[in-house]
N, C-alpha and C positions, 0 to 999 in steps of 0.2 A: 504493500500500500504506500509506503514512503516513496518508492520509485515512481509510482503513478502520480503522486501529488507533486512531484518535481517535473515530470514530463508533460502532464496534461496541459498546464498553462501554455507551454511553448507550442504544443500541437494546436491548441485552440487559437493562439495568436497567429500562427502560420495560416491556418484555414481562413481566419477573418481577414488577414492582410491580403490574401489572394482574391477575396470577394470584391465585386464592383464597389466603387466609392459612392455611397449613398448617405443621405442625412442620418438615417438610422444607424449606419455603421459608425459615422462620426460620433453620434451621441453615445453609442455603446463604448467606443474607445475612450471618450471623455470620462465616462463613469468609471471605467477600469483604471484610467490614469489618475483621476482626481479623487476618486472615492465617492461614496453615496452622499455625503454631506455637501460636497461641492456641486455634484450633479443635481441635487435637489434644489439648489438656490441659484442655478445658472441655466442659461440656454446658449447653445453654441451653433454657429453656422460657419462652414468652411467656404471662404471667398476665394476669388482669383489670386494667384500668386502665393498660395500656401498660407494665407492669413486666416487664422482661426479667430472669428469674432465671438467674444464672450460677453453676454449681457448678464450682469449680476443683479440680484434683486435689490441690493442696496450698496451704498459706498463702502461699508465695512467688508462685505464679501468681495467687492471689486478690489479692495486693497489686499486682501488675502490671496486672491488669484494672481494679482500683479506680483506679489512677493514670490509666489511659487512658479511663475510663468516659464522660466528656463527649465526647471525640473519637469514640468508638465509636458513641454515639447519633447523632451527626451523620453518620457514615459508613454507618449503617444506613438512613438516610432515602432515598437513591436506590433502594434495593432494596425496602424495605417501604412507603415512603410517609411523608410528614411526620406526625409525631405518633403513629405506630403504637407506637413505643417512646418512652415519656416518661422513663423512668429505668431504670438498671441496678442490681440488687441482687446482691451477690457473696457467696458462701460458699466457704470454702476447707477442703477435707477434710484430715484428718491422715493418712488411709490413702493409700498410693500404689498406683496401678494398675501392673501389670507393663508394662515397656517404655516407661514415660513418664519424662521428664526435667524437672528444674527449670530456671528461667532461669539461664544462666551455667554450667550443669553441662557437663562435657566428656563426649563420647560415645566 
C-alpha cells in the first residue's frame, strides 16, 4: 500500500496532464496545487500567454495567493505541464460571497 500511495499521484498527474486543457482541468489542478481552502475562496481562468487569472473573494485571500504565487506555479506544473502557467495575476474583490471565510477567521 505504501508503494501505491507514492505512485498513484504521479500516475494521476500524468493522465491529467495529457488530457485536453479545459477550464475544469485548470480548476482541478488549482485545487490540487493550492488546496481546498484556497480553491474554495478563489476562481481561476487561464488566459492567453500562460497567465492564470485568480479572483479572490477578498483582499486578504488575494494577499495570501500573491504570497504563494511562485510556489503555486511550480505546483501546477505536474498537473498542467511545464510552462502552461507562466504567471499568476491576482485580484481581490471587496464583496464577500455568502458562506466564505477569510484566512484566520474563526468559524
